[in-house]
C-alpha positions, -999 to +999 in steps of 0.1 A: +004-004+000+013+034-007-004+069+009+001+097-008+000+128+011+005+170+003+030+186+022+016+211+050+026+254+040+037+258+080+068+241+085+088+238+117+127+244+113+151+217+129+164+231+159+197+214+154+212+184+131+235+179+098+221+195+069+200+176+039+220+154+019+197+149-013+211+115-020+198+104+014+163+111+003+140+083-005+141+078-043+179+085-049+169+089-088+156+119-080+189+134-070+194+153-096+163+163-103+163+175-064+194+193-057+182+216-096+155+226-081+176+236-048+201+249-064+172+274-084+153+286-053+185+291-032+201+315-060+172+329-062+164+340-023+205+347-019+198+380-037+195+407-014+191+440-030+154+451-019+140+447-059+156+413-059+137+404-026+109+414-041+111+401-072+115+366-050+087+373-027+064+373-059+078+338-072+075+322-041+032+337-037+047+357-006+037+387+012+061+415+023+058+403+058+070+368+045+107+382+036+118+357+061+110+327+046+133+338+013+162+344+041+155+305+054+153+294+016+185+312+008+203+291+042+192+254+026+224+238+019+237+248+057+204+248+070+199+218+103+176+191+089+150+171+111+126+141+096+097+154+077+074+141+100+087+166+124+092+197+099+056+195+086+032+208+106-007+219+098-040+200+107-031+170+087+000+163+104-010+172+139-041+154+132-016+121+125+012+126+155+033+103+139+053+108+167+034+098+196+024+064+170+040+031+189+072+018+170+057-011+151+029+017+137+055+044+132+076+018+110+045+009+088+040+045+085+072+053+074+068+022+048+041+038+029+032+073+033+048+094+008+049+133+009+046+155-024+075+183-025+079+214-048+114+217-038+122+176-032+097+158-055+086+131-030+097+123+008+090+095+033+082+105+066+115+093+079+135+113+052+158+148+071+148+179+053+154+219+063+122+239+065+120+257+030+092+277+010+082+265-025+044+249-034+039+232-065+024+259-079+056+280-083+072+287-115+110+290-103+135+308-134+157+288-160+134+261-148+096+264-152+062+255-133+074+231-106+043+211-115+057+198-153+086+197-140+078+173-113+054+158-141+087+150-159+112+134-130+086+113-111+067+091-132+097+067-139+104+063-102+073+064-086+053+043-114+078+013-103+073+024-067+035+016-073+033-013-094+013-044-080+004-023-050-029+002-041-025+033-036-045+057-011-041+094-027-049+119-003-034+149-024-049+181-024-052+190-062-024+213-071-001+179-055-023+157-072-012+167-106+026+162-097+018+124-104-008+100-116-006+067-098-024+036-118-059+042-123-067+006-117-056+002-079-056+039-071-086+059-050-089+093-043-108+106-010-129+133-005-144+147+030-184+148+038-197+166+066-227+153+075-256+175+098-294+170+103-310+206+097-347+207+102-345+169+105-328+166+075-294+154+064-273+178+046-239+174+034-212+194+026-174+195+012-151+198+034-124+219+029-100+231+059-113+204+086-111+171+059-068+176+063-081+165+100-104+135+091-072+122+067-048+126+091-068+104+119-078+082+088-038+076+083-032+076+119-059+044+125-043+028+093-013+024+109-023+014+145-041-012+131-011-022+104-033-025+077-027-045+045-048-041+017-035-054-012-062-037-031-087-008-033-113-032-022-099-037+006-085-006+016-127+000+012-131-025+037-105-017+060-114+019+069-155+005+078-135-015+100-122+014+115-157+027+113-151+049+086-185+054+068-172+052+030-186+057-002-180+048-040-194+074-063-186+066-102-155+077-118-147+081-154-131+055-176-096+053-166-092+075-133-090+066-103-124+052-082-136+079-058-143+071-021-163+099-001-155+097+035-188+112+055-180+121+091-205+144+114-181+156+138-151+178+123 
């Protein structure tokens, strides 16, 4: 089983530790592609004139009050690195709370969950990385758009990893565009909030809080050491964990679409 996660916009810098070694990250075949992005991001961020800083902020989609993010990017070669599970923060990762898992559950998680990143392509949660700022929607000088860049670089390595394994895709749309898993063995997840209004059950698509549900869902799978060998078995595993799962019709050649219906956010 392979679980695909988005990164978090917010990241917690490591307090100490050696700098990142791109060759040590999961899928070392991506090392050259990672180094190219890292090099361009650092070079852009190192420019310190007012005009250059303004340009970097614009490229990264940041406000003037976020100039410290550019400064942080400029120091990525020497910045302390920590496991991605510690660096990525935000609603999904708080709900997942990987650090509090029992050792066996954490090992299960580290072997199956992968995070998509505008800088690294993909990393596992035990890969050591520094805090950075580069969303997949950014267009870097020379390299171009990060979505198209990784869309070209990822398939050769990831297609091999996904072969023969069911894929649970929990990514947001922007990160979902980086790589398309095999349709026959993958499923995407949408979270719906059901509440009763005037005696009538009404459902709405959850935006912000869908991340918390997805984090709890992954944690539950890790704690039970789920071992599904197909999308059908993923559905069964989730239902065994008391999740309400409904499948929606999917277009031909597209991953299966699962709705997780929750009453509490």
